[in-house]
Residue frames relative to the residue before (quaternion, step in Angstrom):
aa qw qx qy qz dx dy dz
M 1.0000 0.0000 0.0000 0.0000 0.00 0.00 0.00
A 0.4602 -0.6923 0.4852 0.2710 3.61 -1.09 0.67
T 0.0695 -0.7678 0.6364 0.0257 3.59 -1.22 0.61
F 0.4261 -0.6487 0.5654 0.2792 3.51 -1.35 0.34
A 0.7969 0.1664 -0.0366 0.5796 3.52 1.15 -0.73
T 0.2325 -0.7490 0.5987 0.1625 3.56 -1.27 0.33
D 0.7162 -0.4127 0.3327 0.4538 3.53 -1.37 -0.04
T 0.5898 0.5566 -0.3572 0.4633 3.61 1.10 -0.60
D 0.6667 0.4785 -0.3223 0.4718 3.55 0.84 -0.77
L 0.6240 0.5728 -0.3037 0.4362 3.51 1.02 -0.95
L 0.6808 0.5030 -0.2797 0.4530 3.58 0.99 -1.01
E 0.5715 0.5908 -0.3851 0.4196 3.61 1.13 -0.25
Y 0.7064 0.4073 -0.2116 0.5389 3.59 1.30 -0.68
E 0.8023 0.0927 -0.0299 0.5889 3.57 1.02 -0.72
P 0.1563 -0.8577 0.4809 0.0929 3.62 0.41 1.21
D 0.7299 0.4480 -0.2275 0.4635 3.61 1.19 -0.56
I 0.3881 0.7808 -0.4465 0.2009 3.56 1.32 -0.04
Q 0.6779 0.5069 -0.3259 0.4210 3.63 1.00 -0.58
K 0.5532 0.6207 -0.4102 0.3747 3.62 1.19 -0.22
Y 0.6429 0.5432 -0.3436 0.4165 3.65 1.16 0.01
G 0.6996 -0.5428 0.2212 0.4086 3.42 1.27 0.63
I 0.6254 0.4627 -0.3538 0.5192 3.62 1.24 0.24
A 0.3403 -0.7986 0.4686 0.1638 3.54 -0.38 1.30
E 0.8195 -0.0285 0.0544 0.5698 3.57 0.93 -0.95
F 0.3488 -0.7849 0.5030 0.0964 3.47 -1.23 0.71
D 0.2367 0.8313 -0.4878 0.1221 3.57 1.35 0.31
A 0.6820 0.4902 -0.3138 0.4428 3.62 0.80 -0.91
D 0.6252 0.5070 -0.3401 0.4862 3.63 1.11 -0.66
H 0.6417 0.5035 -0.3562 0.4559 3.70 0.91 -0.68
E 0.6219 0.5420 -0.3391 0.4522 3.58 1.10 -0.71
K 0.6730 0.4736 -0.3020 0.4811 3.62 1.02 -0.88
S 0.5999 0.5458 -0.3502 0.4685 3.63 1.03 -0.58
Y 0.6125 0.5184 -0.3449 0.4870 3.65 0.95 -0.94
D 0.7009 0.4640 -0.3040 0.4483 3.62 0.63 -0.96
D 0.6291 0.5193 -0.3454 0.4639 3.66 1.00 -0.69
I 0.6794 0.4842 -0.3052 0.4591 3.61 0.91 -0.93
I 0.6262 0.5026 -0.3564 0.4777 3.63 0.95 -0.72
R 0.6306 0.5331 -0.3325 0.4557 3.62 0.96 -0.73
L 0.6622 0.4954 -0.2887 0.4824 3.57 0.99 -0.86
L 0.6346 0.4985 -0.3424 0.4812 3.59 1.02 -0.70
N 0.6413 0.5227 -0.3304 0.4543 3.62 0.99 -0.69
I 0.6936 0.4556 -0.2462 0.5008 3.55 1.14 -0.64
R 0.8040 0.3412 -0.1526 0.4625 3.61 0.62 -1.10
W 0.8177 0.2858 -0.1434 0.4787 3.59 0.83 -0.77
W 0.6728 0.5566 -0.3307 0.3581 3.65 0.72 -0.98
P 0.6618 0.4909 -0.3372 0.4553 3.66 0.79 -0.80
K 0.6985 0.4585 -0.2908 0.4662 3.59 0.94 -0.72
A 0.6577 0.5037 -0.3068 0.4686 3.54 1.02 -0.80
N 0.7010 0.4721 -0.2385 0.4783 3.53 1.09 -0.75
Y 0.3825 0.7573 -0.4718 0.2402 3.65 1.29 -0.20
G 0.8020 0.2353 -0.1792 0.5189 3.64 -0.69 0.98
T 0.7584 0.3796 -0.2647 0.4590 3.61 1.12 -0.25
V 0.6096 0.5330 -0.3231 0.4899 3.53 1.36 0.02
D 0.3744 -0.6749 0.5878 0.2426 3.57 -0.98 0.85
I 0.3820 -0.7678 0.4693 0.2106 3.60 -0.41 1.30
S 0.5302 0.6238 -0.4171 0.3946 3.60 1.17 -0.25
V 0.7487 0.3528 -0.2131 0.5192 3.62 1.20 -0.43
I 0.2816 0.7604 -0.5302 0.2477 3.58 1.23 0.31
G 0.7573 0.3483 -0.2571 0.4890 3.56 -0.89 0.93
T 0.6393 0.5007 -0.3400 0.4742 3.53 1.15 -0.28
E 0.6884 -0.4894 0.3351 0.4175 3.55 -1.23 0.36
S 0.6076 0.5918 -0.3581 0.3903 3.62 1.08 -0.57
T 0.6716 0.4935 -0.3052 0.4607 3.54 1.26 -0.34
R 0.5191 0.6149 -0.3989 0.4396 3.61 1.35 0.18
L 0.5120 -0.6060 0.4989 0.3488 3.49 -1.18 0.52
S 0.3578 -0.6922 0.5830 0.2301 3.46 -1.31 0.41
P 0.3678 -0.7708 0.4577 0.2474 3.61 -0.29 1.21
S 0.6111 0.5563 -0.4006 0.3957 3.65 0.96 -0.45
R 0.6234 0.5551 -0.3365 0.4359 3.61 1.21 -0.28
L 0.5602 0.6170 -0.3600 0.4193 3.57 1.30 -0.25
T 0.4311 -0.6218 0.5792 0.3033 3.52 -1.31 0.41
S 0.2654 -0.8323 0.4433 0.2009 3.60 0.02 1.11
S 0.5752 0.6044 -0.3560 0.4209 3.57 1.18 -0.59
Q 0.5623 0.6029 -0.3814 0.4182 3.61 1.17 -0.45
F 0.7581 0.4151 -0.1909 0.4653 3.53 1.15 -0.68
T 0.3508 0.7833 -0.4643 0.2186 3.58 1.29 -0.13
R 0.7205 0.4683 -0.2482 0.4472 3.56 0.68 -1.16
A 0.6247 0.5372 -0.3017 0.4797 3.55 1.07 -0.83
A 0.6596 0.5290 -0.2741 0.4582 3.53 1.02 -1.02
V 0.6284 0.5059 -0.3328 0.4883 3.57 1.02 -0.76
Y 0.6569 0.5305 -0.2927 0.4487 3.60 0.84 -0.96
H 0.6843 0.4847 -0.2799 0.4674 3.53 1.02 -0.97
V 0.6583 0.5012 -0.3291 0.4551 3.64 0.81 -0.87
L 0.6537 0.4848 -0.3363 0.4738 3.61 0.92 -0.75
A 0.7159 0.4940 -0.2591 0.4199 3.62 0.79 -0.94
Y 0.8294 0.2846 -0.1072 0.4686 3.55 0.86 -1.01
Y 0.7910 0.3110 -0.1815 0.4946 3.54 1.21 -0.27
I 0.7378 0.4167 -0.2365 0.4755 3.61 0.84 -0.95
Y 0.7350 0.4189 -0.2692 0.4603 3.63 0.62 -1.01
P 0.6081 0.5283 -0.3785 0.4558 3.68 0.91 -0.54
K 0.6264 0.5159 -0.3551 0.4642 3.65 1.11 -0.56
L 0.7498 0.4363 -0.2337 0.4392 3.55 1.02 -0.78
S 0.5883 0.5690 -0.3533 0.4532 3.60 1.25 -0.40
K 0.3677 -0.7186 0.5539 0.2040 3.44 -1.27 0.68
F 0.2659 -0.8063 0.4859 0.2076 3.63 1.32 -0.12
E 0.2755 0.7465 -0.5575 0.2365 3.50 0.66 1.08
E 0.7534 -0.3641 0.2763 0.4727 3.60 -1.31 0.04
E 0.7635 0.2880 -0.1950 0.5441 3.51 0.80 -0.91
V 0.4601 -0.7199 0.4548 0.2516 3.56 -0.76 1.13
D 0.2885 -0.7623 0.5648 0.1289 3.48 -0.88 1.09
V 0.7358 -0.4447 0.2993 0.4138 3.61 -1.32 0.24
F 0.6604 0.5237 -0.3143 0.4369 3.50 1.07 -0.79
E 0.6338 0.5089 -0.3217 0.4857 3.58 1.11 -0.67
R 0.6529 0.4945 -0.3428 0.4601 3.53 0.96 -0.70
K 0.6534 0.4786 -0.3368 0.4802 3.60 0.95 -0.68
M 0.5704 0.5969 -0.3626 0.4324 3.55 1.05 -0.73
K 0.6861 0.4868 -0.2543 0.4771 3.57 0.89 -1.04
Y 0.6325 0.5469 -0.3002 0.4590 3.49 1.03 -0.92
Y 0.7232 0.4299 -0.2552 0.4765 3.60 0.85 -0.90
E 0.5565 0.5644 -0.3917 0.4672 3.56 1.19 -0.42
Q 0.6679 0.5009 -0.2788 0.4746 3.57 0.98 -0.81
K 0.6390 0.5143 -0.2978 0.4884 3.48 1.07 -0.88
F 0.6258 0.5389 -0.3302 0.4570 3.64 0.95 -0.80
E 0.7116 0.4728 -0.2838 0.4353 3.53 0.73 -1.07
T 0.6240 0.5089 -0.3340 0.4899 3.63 1.13 -0.73
E 0.6977 0.4832 -0.2983 0.4368 3.59 0.80 -0.89
F 0.6421 0.5272 -0.3224 0.4537 3.53 1.06 -0.78
D 0.6323 0.5203 -0.3019 0.4882 3.54 1.11 -0.88
L 0.6518 0.4964 -0.3354 0.4649 3.64 0.91 -0.72
I 0.6253 0.5046 -0.3576 0.4760 3.62 0.91 -0.67
L 0.6676 0.4778 -0.3316 0.4648 3.66 0.82 -0.80
R 0.6736 0.5037 -0.2925 0.4550 3.60 1.02 -0.78
V 0.6812 0.4471 -0.3020 0.4949 3.60 0.99 -0.64
G 0.5433 -0.6081 0.3941 0.4240 3.56 1.12 -0.70
V 0.3539 -0.7255 0.5555 0.1994 3.49 -0.78 1.08
E 0.3104 -0.7449 0.5582 0.1930 3.55 -0.85 0.98
Y 0.1160 0.7934 -0.5627 0.2011 3.43 -0.41 1.47
D 0.3366 -0.7610 0.5247 0.1796 3.62 -0.69 1.13
L 0.1841 -0.8434 0.4993 0.0739 3.59 0.38 1.27
D 0.7683 0.3691 -0.1969 0.4844 3.54 0.93 -0.87
S 0.4336 -0.7295 0.4336 0.3029 3.61 1.24 0.13
S 0.3418 0.7794 -0.4716 0.2310 3.61 1.09 0.58
G 0.5354 -0.6140 0.4157 0.4044 3.55 1.17 -0.47
D 0.7109 0.3157 -0.1826 0.6013 3.50 1.39 -0.40
I 0.2822 -0.7152 0.6082 0.1973 3.55 -1.16 0.64
S 0.2735 -0.7844 0.5429 0.1231 3.46 -0.63 1.24
E 0.6789 -0.4705 0.3387 0.4506 3.59 -1.17 0.23
A 0.6210 0.5580 -0.3272 0.4426 3.64 1.08 -0.77
E 0.6986 0.4848 -0.2598 0.4576 3.48 1.14 -0.73
R 0.6386 0.4890 -0.3071 0.5087 3.52 1.39 0.04
A 0.4274 0.7421 -0.4465 0.2595 3.60 1.25 -0.20
P 0.4845 -0.6422 0.5089 0.3064 3.58 -0.99 0.79
F 0.4912 -0.6955 0.4258 0.3060 3.56 -0.97 0.59
H 0.7652 0.1634 -0.2063 0.5875 3.56 1.19 0.12
F 0.2596 -0.7873 0.5485 0.1090 3.55 -0.95 0.77
N 0.6705 -0.4946 0.2781 0.4779 3.64 0.81 1.07
R 0.5549 0.5439 -0.4456 0.4446 3.51 0.90 0.96
L 0.6456 -0.5212 0.3847 0.4044 3.48 -1.22 0.28
V 0.1269 -0.7781 0.6144 0.0303 3.54 -0.82 1.12
R 0.0891 -0.7963 0.5975 0.0311 3.60 -0.72 0.97
């Protein structure tokens, strides 16, 4: 299964995360990958594809992005934040009335993920739209240029 981040990437941000009894997080990385692809399909792909999609096939599989055309390294930091916020720290938190350290970290990484994901969209998702093997400058263009997007 594909991932944007690995345990090695995760340990750069949270070096002590394995001391809580979970040795590896491969399944969680895979879930984060799927979540990020779903978010790209919702928040970026329709806007990036505006004018290039035949509207007669909207809703078919051909209107979905192809994850293999993405530059995976662009999403590593966001994937680390996502896996910590949505999969790892929820497993460790007790969710009691008084907020524990894991719940605080979960909220922290949720905010970091949203900020990082927004920055990726603003800078421009690197996507090989024409399947040429190279990503041109036009294929890195952000989907909005500080203008009103409806």
